[in-house]
KEKOLMAR-599284 format. One record per residue (C-alpha): x, y, z; residue in three letters. Coordinates in steps of 0.25 Angstrom, whole numbers, plus 5000, padded with zeros to 4 digits. Layout:
# KEKOLMAR-599284
XYZALA ...
//
This chain:
# KEKOLMAR-599284
519054125373MET 519054245382ASP 517754245389ARG 518054365397THR 516754465397PRO 517054585388ARG 516954715394ARG 515754795389ALA 516054925384SER 514954995392ALA 515454945405SER 516954935407PRO 517454845419ALA 517654915432ARG 518954995432GLY 519154995417GLN 519055115409ALA 518155115396ARG 519155095385GLN 519055155371PRO 519055065359GLY 520555065357ARG 520855045371ALA 519954915372SER 520554865360ALA 521954895366LEU 521654805378ILE 521254695369ARG 522554715361ILE 523454715373LEU 522754585378ALA 523054515365LEU 524454575365GLU 524754515379SER 524254385374ARG 525254385362GLN 526454425371GLY 526454575367PHE 526954535353THR 526254655347ASP 525354565339ARG 524054605345ALA 523754715335VAL 524054695320ILE 525154785316GLY 525554795331GLY 525054875343LEU 525755005339ASP 524755025328ARG 523555015339PHE 524255105348ILE 524455205337SER 522955195333ALA 522455205348ALA 523255335351ALA 521955415350GLY 521255335360GLU 522355295369ILE 523455405368PRO 524255355380TRP 524455215374LEU 525855235367SER 526355315379ALA 526055195389GLU 527355135395PRO 528155075390PRO 527655105376LEU 527855255377GLN 527955295363GLY 528655165358ARG 528055065349SER 527354945355TYR 528154855345ALA 529454905351ALA 529054865365LEU 529554735371SER 528454635375PRO 528654665389VAL 528554815386GLU 527254785378ARG 526754705390ARG 526954815399ARG 526354925390TRP 525154835388ALA 524954815403ALA 525054965405SER 524055005394VAL 523054895398GLN 523054945412ALA 522855085408ARG 521755045398LEU 520954965408GLU 521055085418GLY 521955015428ARG 523055115427ALA 522155235423SER 522755315435ALA 524155285431GLN 524755375420PRO 525555295409ALA 526855365412GLU 526755325427ASN 526455175424ALA 527555085431SER 527654945437ARG 526754995448ASP 525654975437ALA 524754855441PRO 524454745431THR 523454635430THR 523454505422LEU 522654515410SER 521854395406ARG 522954355396GLY 523954355407HIS 523054275416GLN 522854175405ALA 524354165403ALA 524554135418ALA 523654015417GLY 523953965403ALA 524953865408ASN 524353825421ALA 523553695424PRO 522153695420LYS 521553735433LYS 522553845435ALA 522253885421GLY 520753905424ARG 521153985437GLN 522054075429ALA 521054095418ALA 519954135429SER 520954215438ARG 520554365439LYS 521454475437ALA 522054525450PRO 521154615458LYS 522254705461GLN 523354755452PRO 524754695452LEU 526054755455PHE 527454705455LEU 527354685470ARG 526054605469SER 526154475477THR 525854335472PHE 524554345479GLU 524154455469GLU 524654395457LEU 523554315450PRO 524454225443PHE 525154165455ILE 524354055461THR 524254025476LYS 525053895474VAL 526153965467THR 526254085476ARG 526954025488PRO 527953955479LYS 528354085473LEU 528454145486GLU 529454035491ARG 530354095480MET 530354235486GLY 529354285476LEU 528154375481ARG 527754475470THR 527554495456LEU 528954565455HIS 529554445461ASP 529054355451LEU 529454445439LEU 530854445445TRP 530954295447LEU 531854275435PHE 532154135430PRO 533554075432HIS 533554015418ARG 532753995405HIS 532553865397ILE 532553895382ASP 531353845376TYR 531253955366SER 531653875354LYS 530553795348VAL 530853665341THR 529953595331LYS 529453465336ILE 529953395324GLY 531353435328GLU 531453415343VAL 532553335349GLU 532453235361LEU 533053285374GLY 533053425370MET 532353545377GLU 531453595366THR 530253685364THR 529153645354VAL 527953725350VAL 526653655344GLY 525153635345HIS 524453535354VAL 524053415346VAL 523453345358ARG 523453335373SER 523053225382GLU 523153185396SER 523953055399VAL 524152985412GLN 525652985415ILE 526052975429GLY 525253025441PRO 523953105439LYS 523653205433PRO 524353135422GLY 525053205410ALA 524653285398ALA 525253245384ARG 525153345373THR 525553335359LEU 526053455351ILE 526453475336SER 527153585329ASP 526953525315GLY 528353455315THR 528053355325GLY 527353315338LEU 527753325352LEU 527153265365SER 527253335378ALA 526853265391THR 526553345404PHE 526553255416PHE 525553285427ARG 524953405419GLN 523753335412SER 522953465413TYR 523853515401LEU 522953425392VAL 521853525393ASN 522753645390ARG 523553585379PHE 522353585369ARG 522653545354PRO 523053655346GLY 523753735357LEU 525153785354ASN 526153735365LEU 527653765367ALA 528353645374LEU 529753655380SER 530453535385GLY 531353415383VAL 531053325371ILE 530753185373GLY 530153065366GLU 528852985368PHE 528352885359ASN 529252935347GLY 528753075349ARG 529453205355ALA 528853235368GLN 529053325380MET 528753295395GLU 528253415404ASN 528753525394PRO 528653665397GLU 527453715389HIS 526753845385ASP 525553875376VAL 525853955364LEU 524854065360PRO 524254055346ARG 525154165341SER 526354075344GLY 526954185352ASP 527954135363THR 528154265371SER 527154215381SER 527654075383LEU 528054045397THR 528553895398HIS 528953845385ALA 529553895371GLY 530354005378ILE 531554025387LEU 530853965399VAL 531154035412PRO 531653945424VAL 531354005437TYR 531853985451PRO 530853885457ALA 530353835470THR 529753705474GLU 528353685468GLY 528453805459LEU 528553755444GLN 529353835433GLN 528053845425ARG 527253905437THR 528454005439LEU 528554045424ARG 527054065423THR 527054155436ALA 528154235430VAL 527554245416ARG 526254305423ASN 527154395432ALA 527754455420LEU 526354475413ASP 525954545426ALA 527154615431GLY 528054665418LEU 527154785416PRO 527454835430MET 528954815430ILE 529454955429GLU 530754995422GLU 531755045433HIS 533055055424LEU 533255185417PRO 533055175402THR 534455235399ASP 535155115407ILE 534255015400ARG 534555075386ASP 536055085390ARG 536254935393HIS 535154885383GLY 534254825394MET 532854785393PRO 531654845401PRO 531554785415VAL 530154715412ASP 530654655399LYS 531854605407ALA 531054545417VAL 530154475407ALA 531354425399ASP 532054365411MET 530854275412HIS 530454245398PHE 531554295388PRO 531454275373ALA 532854225373ASP 534154215382GLN 534654355376VAL 533354425381VAL 533454355394ARG 534954395397GLU 534554545393SER 533454535403ALA 534354475414ARG 535454585412ARG 534354695413ARG 533854635426LEU 535254605431ALA 535654745428PHE 534354795436ASP 534754725448GLU 536254775448LEU 535854915444PHE 534854925456ILE 535954855465ASN 536954965461GLN 535955075463LEU 535755025477GLY 537255005480VAL 537655145474LEU 536555215482ARG 536955145494ARG 538355195492LYS 537755335490MET 536955325503ALA 538255285510TRP 539055405505ARG 537955505506ASN 537255485519ARG 538455545526GLY 538855525541GLY 540255485538GLY 541555505545ILE 542655585539GLU 544055525541ILE 545055625537PRO 546155565527ASP 546955475536ALA 548055435526MET 549155515533PRO 548855455546ARG 548855315540LEU 550155325533GLU 551055285545ARG 550155165548PHE 550255125533ILE 551755145534GLY 551855055546SER 551254935539LEU 552254825535ASP 551754835520PHE 551354945510ASN 549954975506LEU 549654935492THR 549155045482ASP 547754985483ASP 547754995499GLN 548255135498GLN 547155175488GLU 546055105496SER 546555165509LEU 546555305503SER 545155285497ALA 544655245511ILE 545255365518LEU 544755455507ALA 543355395509ASP 543355415524MET 543855555523ALA 542655605515THR 541755585527GLY 540755505518ALA 540555365523PRO 541555275515MET 541055145509GLY 542255075503ARG 542554925500LEU 544054885501LEU 544254755493GLN 545454685489GLY 546254555487GLU 546654465499VAL 547854525506GLY 547754655499SER 547654735512GLY 546254785515LYS 546354775530THR 547554875531VAL 546754975522VAL 545554955532ALA 546454965544LEU 547055095539ALA 545655155536SER 545255115550MET 546455185556LEU 546055315548ALA 544755315555VAL 545455285569ALA 546355405567ALA 545155495567GLU 544555435580GLY 543555345573TYR 543355195573GLN 543555095562GLY 542854955562ALA 543354835554LEU 542254725552MET 542454585548ALA 541354485545PRO 541854385555THR 542454385569GLU 543654305564VAL 543954405553LEU 543754525563ALA 544754455572GLU 545754435561GLN 545654585557HIS 545854625571PHE 547154535573LEU 547654575559SER 547454725561ILE 548054735575THR 549254655571ARG 549454735559GLN 549454865567MET 550254805578GLY 549154825589ALA 549354815603ALA 548454775615GLU 547454885619SER 547354935633GLY 546054865635TRP 546654725636GLY 545754675625LEU 546254585614ASP 545154655605THR 545854785605ILE 547254825600ARG 547954955600GLU 548855005589VAL 549655135586THR 549555185572VAL 550755285569PRO 550155415563GLY 548755385565LEU 548555495576GLY 547755395585ARG 548355305594GLU 548155195598PRO 547155135588VAL 546355025594ARG 545854905586VAL 544754825592GLY 544054685589LEU 542554665592LEU 541954535588ILE 540754455594GLY 541554345600SER 542354425609LEU 542054405624ARG 540854485630ALA 541754575638GLY 542754605627VAL 541654635618LYS 541054735628SER 542354805630GLU 542554815615MET 541154875613HIS 541554975624ARG 542855015618LEU 542355025604ILE 541155115608ALA 542155205616GLU 542955225603GLY 544155155609GLN 544255055597VAL 544755125584ASP 544755005575ILE 543654895578LEU 543754755571ILE 542554665571GLY 541454605563THR 540354665555HIS 539554665568ALA 540254795572LEU 539154865565LEU 538154815575GLN 537554915584GLU 538054855597THR 539454895592VAL 539655045595ASN 540755105586ILE 540555245589PRO 541655305579ARG 541555205568LEU 542155275556ALA 542555155547LEU 541955015546ALA 542854915538VAL 542054795534VAL 542954675531ASP 542354565522GLU 541454665516GLN 540654555508HIS 540154505521ARG 539654645526PHE 538354665520GLY 537654795515VAL 536754795527GLU 537954795536GLN 538654905528ARG 537354985530GLY 537454975545ALA 538655065544LEU 537755175538THR 536955185551ALA 538155225559ARG 538355375562GLU 539355425558PRO 539455325547ARG 540755245546PRO 541555225533HIS 541455085527LEU 542655005522LEU 542254865517ALA 543354765514MET 543254645506SER 544254525509ALA 544154485494THR 543854565482PRO 542354585479ILE 541954555465PRO 541454675457ARG 540054625456SER 539954625472LEU 540754755473ASN 539654835465LEU 538354755470THR 538754745485VAL 539754845488PHE 539454945477GLY 539155045488ASP 540655045492LEU 541855105486ASP 542854995483ILE 544354995485SER 545154865480THR 546454815485LEU 547054735473ARG 548554745476VAL 549154645486LEU 550254695495PRO 551654685490VAL 552254545493GLY 551054455492ARG 551354325485GLN 550454245475PRO 549754125482ILE 549753995475GLU 548453925478THR 548253775477ARG 546953695479TRP 547353555485ALA 546353465479LYS 546953335484SER 547453265497ALA 548853265491LYS 548753415487ALA 548353445502ALA 549553375507GLU 550453465498ARG 549753585504ALA 550253545518PHE 551553515512ASP 551553655506LEU 551353715520VAL 552453635526ARG 553453675515THR 553053825517GLU 553253815532VAL 554653745530ALA 554953865521ALA 554653955533GLY 553253995528ARG 551853975535GLN 550453925531ALA 549053945534PHE 548053825535VAL 546553875535VAL 545453785540CYS 544053815535PRO 542853865543LEU 542053735544VAL 540853805550GLU 540453945554GLU 541053915568SER 542353965574GLU 542353845583GLN 542253745572VAL 543253825564GLN 544253825575ALA 544153675578ARG 544353645563ALA 545653735563ALA 546153675576THR 545953525571MET 546653565558GLU 547753635566TYR 547953505574GLU 547953415562ARG 548953495554LEU 549853515566SER 549953365568GLU 549953325553GLY 550353405541GLU 550953525549PHE 551653435559ALA 552953505563GLY 552353645559LEU 551953755569ASN 550453765566VAL 549553875571GLY 548053885573LEU 547154005571LEU 545554005572HIS 544454095576GLY 544154035590ARG 545554085595MET 545554215603THR 546154345597LEU 547454325605ALA 547554175600GLU 547354215586LYS 548454335587GLN 549454235593GLU 549254135582VAL 549354235571MET 550654295577ASP 551254155578ARG 550954135563PHE 551454275559ARG 552754255566SER 553054125559GLY 552854035572GLU 551753965566THR 551953885553ASP 550553855549ALA 549253915554LEU 547953835554VAL 546853935554ALA 545353955551THR 544954065542PRO 545354175553VAL 546554195544ILE 545654245532GLU 546054395534VAL 547154475542GLY 548254375542VAL 549554415536ASP 550754315537VAL 551754335526PRO 552454205529ASN 551254115527ALA 551254055513THR 550253945513VAL 548753955515MET 548153815516LEU 546653815516ILE 545953685521GLU 544553655516SER 544653765507ALA 543353735500ASP 542653785513ARG 543153925510PHE 542654025500GLY 543454095490LEU 543654225498ALA 544154155510GLN 545154065502LEU 545654185496HIS 545854255509GLN 546554135515PHE 547454135503ARG 547754275505GLY 548454245519ARG 549654195512VAL 550554255501GLY 550854375510ARG 552354355511GLY 553554335502ALA 553354185499HIS 552454105489LYS 551154065495SER 550153955494TYR 548653935497CYS 548153785497VAL 546653755497LEU 546253615503LEU 544953565500ALA 544553415502ASP 543253405494ASN 542753545489PRO 541353565483SER 541253615468SER 541053755474ASP 542353745483ALA 543153695471ARG 542753815463ALA 543253905474ARG 544553835476LEU 544853835462SER 544653985461VAL 545554005473VAL 546653915467GLU 546553985454ARG 546654135458THR 547154215469SER 546454345464ASP 545454395474GLY 544654475464PHE 544454345455GLU 544154265467LEU 543054355472ALA 542354355458GLU 542454205458GLU 541954185472ASP 540754275469LEU 540554185456ARG 540554055464LEU 539754095476ARG 538854205471GLY 538654345478PRO 537854295490GLY 538854195495ASP 540054275491TYR 539654385500LEU 539054305511GLY 537854395511THR 536554415504ARG 536954565502GLN 537754525490SER 537154625480GLY 536854505471TRP 536054415480ALA 534754485477GLU 534954505462LEU 533954415454LYS 534654435440VAL 536054495441ALA 537154395444THR 538654425448ILE 539054405433THR 538254535430ASP 539454615433VAL 539354695420ASP 537954735423LEU 538354765437LEU 539354865431GLY 538254925423LEU 537254935434ALA 538355005443ARG 538655115432ALA 537155135429GLU 536855145444ALA 537955245447THR 537555335435ASP 536055335440ILE 536355365454LEU 537355475450ALA 536255545443ALA 535055515452ASP 535555465466PRO 534155455471GLY 533555395459LEU 532555505459ALA 532455535445ALA 531155495438PRO 531855395429GLY 532355325441HIS 531055305449ARG 530955165445ALA 532455135447LEU 532355195461ALA 531055115464ALA 531754985460GLU 533055015468LEU 532155035480LYS 531454905478ARG 532654825477VAL 533554895488THR 532354885498GLU 532054745494HIS 530554785492ARG 529554705484PRO 529254745470ALA 528254855473GLU 528254985466PHE 526955055470SER 
//
């Protein structure tokens, strides 16, 4: 019985306006409607009849969002809840200063007595008394309200939620379950089957406390639905005896067992059914029950109750930011309904509809951010104009010992055209292994050097930077420079109009004196093409006339590092390169601010590579036989040893030991070479020159041969401990062979691979298509591990997954159209969208005031 003192009509409560008769009636109606789950049963004939009759006294009622001229019957329960909260706030004077048309998610809310009762309905008796006596919050709630301000989050629960990274009401609303248990189908007690997960509904016949196990004992409840009796035992929950009074309607969900010849459940999920039998307010049983990410000491029941109360408090404040025409075009529910349905859906179809809406939201905001970043890159100016250099490059291209493919020609033309505009270029050059990305990048840097500017090629590791330096200088026939440094080479490029072109290497492991001299020469503009790691962007490296930054292994070069280029004046052009094709989902989410050129066609003469996974000792013996057979036929082989630890010293030792073992064992009588990262530049150059000349039969190497090695006579790639490498690296190693006129082989050796490694090796054995491998690699590892960085574009998404490529395409198209019409999102209809984009991109907490 509600013993709350009634307000006297002559003395309204402080802050509450005196209400006309129909307004007072409406407050009572809305309270009843809330208790009945907004099912439009509080008024005989429906609430629309009351709204129409009250038009004279409350003329603004039908215009209050989200009703706004629609019928109440046509609204969803979520929309009805939101309308009722807004109306109640206005009637009680809490929003008297805020016009209805300006109501938004800033509008505060408090928990009604009905909501407070719901919050404590399923707690232990002591907690229930506390909840019943809990006062409404002294200050209004917002989506940014912290747990200290939420009356339904106890001091005990608060730190456990914070351990999960949750801080605010908004965080709790967006704590989505990772799955649901379907307890929505009710079975008659007389028809239950042993061992089956089942939901039954019935009235309590009796409840008793029984001493089973340690104190405080257990509660045993007997329920009936007219077809039979079912016993439920709740261990260590004897307090439930006082709650489950005879006649109370209960929904129980759990596994059916048997005790003393009667159906029973042990510790089932349970919920109290309202007298009306309506199940829309159920939280723990008789519905699709949400299962949330959990932390130690925090039970699912506590989480579900907290989320249910968060929905009651927060749903009316969630503002729709997606334009109506986009929602209508794609049949998407309102955002508040989607949030509610993600937690407590009517069925799986409703849940998937909600998931797609919220996944689209995340991808749409992502694409708005990516595209605006692209616009900012282009529009901020400060670029360097490089006149069309193709005529100057024709003699260099003609001097190559191969012809450029059509893809290479098109990509180079696009790059030169971009740089000729003067607007800073942002382009991604991706392609298959061996498709010739480096020569396109080299030609682009020569175009910059021809105008007296500097180009920089940045690799993610020193080993890869060294390989690029050796490969490029060899390809250009470079000679020693006049400074007597191994780290600078000179080359004459016919027709370029600038001679000589100096190519330099700057990495952290250089001797202090060499490094200091390199810094001086670079700062003086004496180095035209500089090769190093991503650290070249650091302030300590002065590259005064940098006009083109080429980034190799783009997926290891984050958005923040790209952003460092924008701080330079004048602003250099950016050419990003990907050693393996990037799946479309990552192209759009991570690199969507870049234009894309793709090299799909391999140079003429490339041979298909037969890949085998040697799964037994006998198969491994045949692999070494293959090497000896190919060498006897005049060909050569690579043997790659894995990177055992992140240490060049350990890596070198492993390679050295394998070199000695093979030289004395399987490859006795062959001329075996050794290459590893601890060698000096001169030593590496000498080893590679001997291998290219055919003097070395088999080269034992660490992953230093991953890029920049082109030996057409090599026909076997033997990869030891292949399970230690990722898909991308295995594909890169394989690409070192198959470059000549002879059939080539790649053999994978792995002693005892894990299940994940077996999946990788199977994929490499099955296909040599780099685009297919990239998609599979992303599927196996996920975006965060695939990119090696949290800047994956997917890592922060809570709902969307890499399988939502169709939604990603829709999001890209819609974002493009909106920004074309309203680049600044300044139109009145885009106010909420602009606020949401700002919140997400700035990683701000959910605050909208």
